[in-house]
C-alpha positions in Angstrom: 10.9 2.5 -22.8 7.1 2.7 -22.1 5.4 0.1 -20.3 1.8 -0.6 -19.1 1.4 -2.5 -15.6 -1.8 -5.2 -16.0 -4.2 -6.6 -13.5 -4.8 -10.2 -13.2 -7.1 -11.8 -10.7 -4.8 -10.5 -7.8 -6.8 -7.4 -8.4 -9.9 -9.2 -7.1 -8.2 -10.6 -4.1 -6.6 -7.5 -2.9 -9.7 -5.7 -2.5 -10.9 -3.7 -0.8 -7.6 -2.0 -1.7 -7.6 -2.2 -5.2 -11.3 -0.7 -5.7 -9.8 2.3 -5.9 -6.8 1.6 -7.8 -4.8 -0.7 -10.0 -2.5 -3.4 -8.3 0.5 -1.6 -9.8 -0.3 1.4 -8.0 -0.1 -0.4 -4.4 3.0 0.7 -2.3 5.1 -1.8 -0.7 8.7 -1.1 0.2 9.3 3.0 -0.5 8.0 3.0 -3.8 4.6 1.9 -5.5 4.8 -1.2 -7.8 4.9 0.8 -10.8 7.4 3.4 -9.4 9.6 0.4 -9.0 9.7 -1.1 -12.6 9.6 2.5 -14.2 12.8 3.4 -12.1 14.3 0.0 -12.7 13.7 0.1 -16.4 14.1 3.9 -17.1 10.6 3.6 -18.2 7.6 5.7 -18.5 4.6 3.6 -17.3 0.5 3.2 -17.6 -2.0 0.8 -16.3 -4.2 -1.6 -17.9 -7.3 -1.8 -15.3 -10.6 -2.1 -14.8 -12.7 0.2 -17.1 -14.1 2.6 -14.3 -10.2 2.9 -13.0 -8.6 3.6 -16.7 -10.0 7.1 -16.5 -7.6 8.0 -13.6 -5.1 5.5 -14.1 -4.5 5.5 -18.2 -2.7 3.4 -20.4 0.0 4.4 -22.5 1.6 3.5 -25.9 3.6 0.3 -24.8 5.0 -2.6 -26.4 5.6 -4.3 -23.0 3.1 -5.3 -20.4 3.9 -6.5 -16.9 2.1 -8.1 -14.2 1.3 -5.1 -11.5 1.5 -7.7 -8.7 4.6 -8.6 -9.1 7.9 -6.4 -7.9 10.9 -6.4 -10.2 14.4 -7.7 -9.0 17.5 -8.0 -11.1 16.8 -11.5 -12.6 13.2 -10.5 -13.8 14.8 -7.1 -15.4 17.3 -9.3 -17.3 14.6 -11.4 -18.5 12.5 -8.8 -19.5 14.9 -6.9 -21.3 16.0 -9.9 -23.5 12.3 -10.5 -24.7 11.6 -10.3 -28.3 8.2 -9.5 -29.9 5.5 -12.1 -29.6 7.4 -13.5 -26.5 5.5 -13.9 -23.1 7.5 -14.4 -19.7 6.2 -16.9 -17.2 6.7 -18.4 -13.4 5.0 -21.8 -13.8 1.3 -20.8 -15.1 1.7 -17.1 -13.8 2.3 -14.7 -16.8 5.0 -11.9 -15.4 5.2 -10.2 -19.1 4.6 -9.6 -22.7 6.2 -7.9 -25.7 4.5 -7.0 -28.3 5.4 -7.0 -32.2 3.9 -3.3 -32.5 2.6 -0.7 -29.4 -0.7 -0.4 -28.4 -2.3 0.9 -25.5 -4.0 -2.5 -24.5 -3.3 -6.3 -24.8 -5.8 -8.9 -25.7 -4.9 -11.6 -23.5 -6.8 -13.8 -25.7 -3.8 -13.4 -28.1 -1.4 -15.1 -25.7 -1.7 -18.4 -26.7 0.1 -17.5 -30.0 3.3 -16.2 -28.2 6.1 -18.0 -27.6 6.6 -19.0 -23.8 9.9 -18.0 -22.0 9.8 -19.8 -18.5 11.7 -18.6 -15.4 12.1 -20.5 -12.1 14.0 -17.9 -9.4 11.6 -16.5 -7.2 10.4 -12.7 -6.5 8.1 -10.9 -4.7 4.5 -11.5 -5.8 1.8 -9.5 -4.2 -1.4 -11.7 -4.1 -3.5 -10.8 -1.1 -3.6 -7.7 1.3 -1.7 -9.3 4.1 1.3 -9.8 1.5 2.1 -6.1 1.9 3.2 -6.0 5.3 4.5 -9.6 5.2 7.0 -8.4 2.2 7.6 -5.2 3.3 11.2 -5.6 4.7 12.3 -7.3 1.5 10.8 -4.5 -0.8 12.1 -1.8 1.4 15.7 -3.1 1.4 15.2 -3.1 -2.4 13.8 0.1 -3.1 16.4 1.6 -0.7 19.3 0.3 -2.9 17.9 1.3 -5.9 17.2 5.0 -4.9 20.4 5.4 -3.2 22.9 3.9 -5.4 25.4 6.3 -6.2 24.1 9.0 -4.1 25.3 10.8 -0.9 23.1 11.3 1.7 22.1 14.5 3.4 23.0 14.9 7.1 21.0 15.2 10.0 21.3 17.1 13.4 24.0 16.0 16.0 21.2 16.0 18.4 20.3 12.7 17.3 21.5 9.2 18.3 22.6 6.7 15.2 23.1 3.1 16.0 24.6 1.8 12.5 25.0 3.8 9.6 22.6 2.5 7.0 20.3 5.5 6.9 20.0 8.2 4.0 18.5 11.4 4.2 17.0 13.2 1.3 17.1 17.1 0.9 15.0 18.9 3.4 14.0 16.2 6.0 14.6 17.1 9.4 15.3 15.1 12.9 16.0 16.1 16.1 16.9 14.6 19.5 15.6 11.5 18.2 17.2 7.5 18.2 17.8 5.6 14.4 18.4 2.3 14.9 19.6 0.6 11.2 21.4 -2.5 12.7 18.5 -4.5 11.5 17.5 -2.7 8.4 18.0 0.6 6.4 16.2 3.7 7.5 15.1 6.2 4.4 13.6 9.6 5.2 12.1 11.3 1.9 12.5 14.9 0.8 11.2 17.3 3.2 10.1 14.5 5.8 10.4 15.3 9.6 11.1 13.1 12.7 10.1 15.5 15.8 11.7 15.0 19.2 12.1 12.2 21.0 11.1 9.3 18.5 12.7 5.9 18.6 12.8 4.3 15.1 14.1 1.2 14.1 14.8 -0.1 10.5 14.0 -1.3 8.2 11.8 2.0 8.1 10.7 4.6 5.2 9.3 8.0 5.8 8.4 9.3 2.5 8.1 12.9 1.2 6.4 15.4 3.4 5.8 13.2 6.2 6.0 13.3 9.8 6.4 11.2 12.7 5.4 13.1 15.8 6.8 13.7 19.4 7.8 10.3 21.2 6.8 8.1 18.7 8.0 4.0 18.8 8.4 2.8 15.2 9.5 -0.8 14.7 11.0 -2.3 11.6 9.5 -3.3 8.4 7.3 -0.1 8.5 6.5 2.4 5.7 5.2 5.6 5.9 4.0 6.8 2.5 4.0 10.4 1.2 1.8 13.6 2.8 1.1 11.2 6.3 1.3 12.0 9.9 1.8 9.2 12.4 2.4 8.8 16.2 2.1 6.2 19.1 3.4 2.9 18.2 3.8 1.2 14.8 5.2 -2.0 13.6 5.5 -3.8 10.5 2.8 -1.4 8.8 2.4 0.2 5.4 0.7 3.5 4.9 0.0 4.4 1.5 -0.1 7.9 2.1 -2.3 11.0 2.9 -3.2 9.2 5.9 -2.9 10.2 9.7 -2.4 8.2 12.8 -1.1 11.0 14.6 -1.8 10.3 18.4 -1.1 7.2 20.9 -2.2 3.9 20.1 -0.8 0.8 18.4 -0.6 -0.1 14.8 0.8 -3.5 14.1 1.0 -5.9 11.1 -1.3 -3.3 9.2 -1.8 -1.7 5.6 -3.6 1.6 5.1 -4.7 3.2 2.1 -5.2 6.7 1.2 -7.0 9.5 2.9 -7.4 7.1 6.0 -7.5 8.5 9.8 -6.9 6.7 13.3 -8.4 8.2 16.1 -6.8 8.9 19.3 -5.5 6.3 21.3 -7.1 3.4 19.0 -5.5 0.1 18.6 -5.6 -3.0 16.7 -4.8 -6.5 18.0 -2.4 -8.5 15.5 -2.3 -11.9 17.6 -5.4 -13.9 18.5 -5.7 -14.9 22.4 -5.1 -18.5 21.7 -2.4 -17.7 19.4 -4.4 -19.3 16.6 -4.1 -18.7 12.6 -5.7 -15.1 11.4 -8.4 -15.2 9.0 -9.2 -12.3 7.3 -12.2 -11.4 4.9 -12.1 -12.5 1.3 -14.3 -10.4 -1.2 -14.2 -13.3 -3.8 -15.3 -15.8 -1.7 -17.4 -13.8 0.4 -15.8 -15.6 3.5 -13.3 -15.3 5.6 -9.7 -17.1 4.4 -7.2 -18.5 6.2 -3.7 -16.8 5.8 -1.3 -19.1 7.5 -0.3 -16.1 9.4 -0.2 -15.9 13.6 0.4 -12.3 13.4 -1.9 -10.1 11.2 -4.0 -6.9 12.5 -5.9 -4.3 10.1 -6.4 -4.0 6.5 -8.0 -0.5 6.0 -9.0 0.8 2.5 -8.9 4.3 1.0 -11.2 7.0 2.8 -12.0 4.9 6.0 -11.7 6.4 9.5 -12.1 5.4 12.9 -13.1 7.5 16.1 -11.0 8.0 19.4 -10.6 4.7 21.4 -11.6 2.3 18.7 -10.3 -1.4 19.2 -9.8 -3.2 16.2 -10.1 -7.2 16.3 -7.4 -9.2 14.9 -7.3 -9.7 11.4 -10.2 -6.7 10.6 -10.9 -5.7 7.1 -12.1 -2.1 7.0 -13.5 -1.2 3.4 -13.6 1.9 1.4 -15.0 4.8 3.4 -15.9 2.7 6.2 -16.4 5.2 9.1 -16.3 3.4 12.5 -17.1 4.7 16.3 -18.1 3.4 19.6 -16.9 1.3 22.3 -16.0 -2.3 22.0 -14.9 -4.4 19.1 -16.3 -4.0 15.8 -16.7 -7.1 13.5 -13.8 -8.6 11.9 -15.3 -7.3 8.5 -16.5 -3.7 8.1 -18.0 -3.5 4.8 -17.2 -0.6 2.3 -19.6 2.4 2.9 -20.5 1.3 6.5 -21.1 3.7 9.1 -21.0 2.4 13.1 -19.8 0.1 15.5 -20.5 -2.7 18.2 -24.2 -1.1 18.3 -24.9 -1.5 14.7 -23.8 -0.7 11.4 -25.7 1.6 8.4 -25.3 2.6 5.1 -22.6 5.6 5.0 -24.8 7.7 2.4 -22.7 8.4 -0.9 -23.4 12.3 -0.8 -22.5 12.5 3.0 -19.2 10.5 2.4 -18.5 12.9 -0.8 -19.0 15.9 1.4 -16.6 14.6 3.8 -13.8 13.8 1.5 -14.1 17.1 -0.5 -13.1 18.6 3.2 -10.2 16.0 3.8 -8.7 16.9 0.5 -9.4 20.6 0.9 -6.9 20.3 3.7 -4.3 19.2 1.7 -4.9 21.8 -1.2 -6.3 19.2 -3.3 -9.8 19.1 -5.0 -12.1 16.3 -5.1 -12.8 16.0 -8.9 -15.2 14.5 -11.2 -13.0 11.7 -11.8 -12.6 10.8 -8.1 -16.3 11.2 -7.6 -17.3 8.6 -10.4 -14.7 6.0 -9.1 -16.1 6.5 -5.3 -19.6 6.3 -6.9 -18.4 3.1 -8.7 -17.4 1.5 -5.7 -20.6 2.5 -4.0 -22.9 0.6 -6.2 -20.2 -2.5 -6.6 -20.3 -3.1 -2.9 -24.0 -2.8 -2.1 -24.2 -6.8 -1.5 -21.8 -6.4 1.3 -23.8 -4.1 3.4 -26.7 -6.3 4.9 -27.3 -4.3 7.7 
């Protein structure tokens, strides 16, 4: 089977995280949304996304197109497998999936009116806003854990560790010493060649993906995912890091989402609860204003290539855009635009060439080349976000 994950209006609502990727490439639980569908359906996958992203995130020849903002469950999988050509699956007015009469690289959604409408009413995880990623991470992590470990036997960890509960799965090459793993509240997954260094305390649900490390003495609470090729330390609670990012030192990260190539400086913290316990608002790119989240706990949303210096303090409900670079004492504003450079003393434009020079060095540390495709995507994002940099 082959499938394409398509973007709907959620792509706009999930900015700045989606400026650099399709919605289906967001990570929640252990896997990205696209990886969940591919593994569940034993399918190859592609993306029908924004034109400037499609050079990197290519479509493939497929008969089934699935909404990239929706995570699979058993009922959805059954419903999609039952679809016949020229049928469309809906939840109320939300389009979930379509099956074409012939395979194609793209689907013209103006043709949807000619499709037979199949409706379902069972609930599922639907990612519409950035905060939904940490909000639903526990549920997604449990689902991914079951998907990845079904019928398999876990590797073992050193007897120097302490285990509370046995809901833990260890992939080949993962190591840990002198640490505590509490899986009584949720599963713990250690990916291939991941490392938990001495003296860590980890409570499930928790996923540490391939080739990532938890540094000595870290305290990690449940509903947390550390994506591949990342390094973390300090205190982390209900956070999702896409991958290739670092929060390697003391400091608190909670109710947060970090993209790729982010770096959190030593002793930096984010607030996740307002002093008056009021509802948290987040910057909304589509509305160009702050949106009520309905949440009391909401911390930091940080897009790809964003960074902060040591001792940075983020207010409750802060959004940092693509390639934002934050430093200095005090609390910066709650919305830090894409390609912004500065802090409480003021911001200026983080010049594109200057940013690309840094990104090139960051990727080289991981033996990855900043190629032409990536440069073109970042250049497009720089141009698209000019209106937000009113410094």
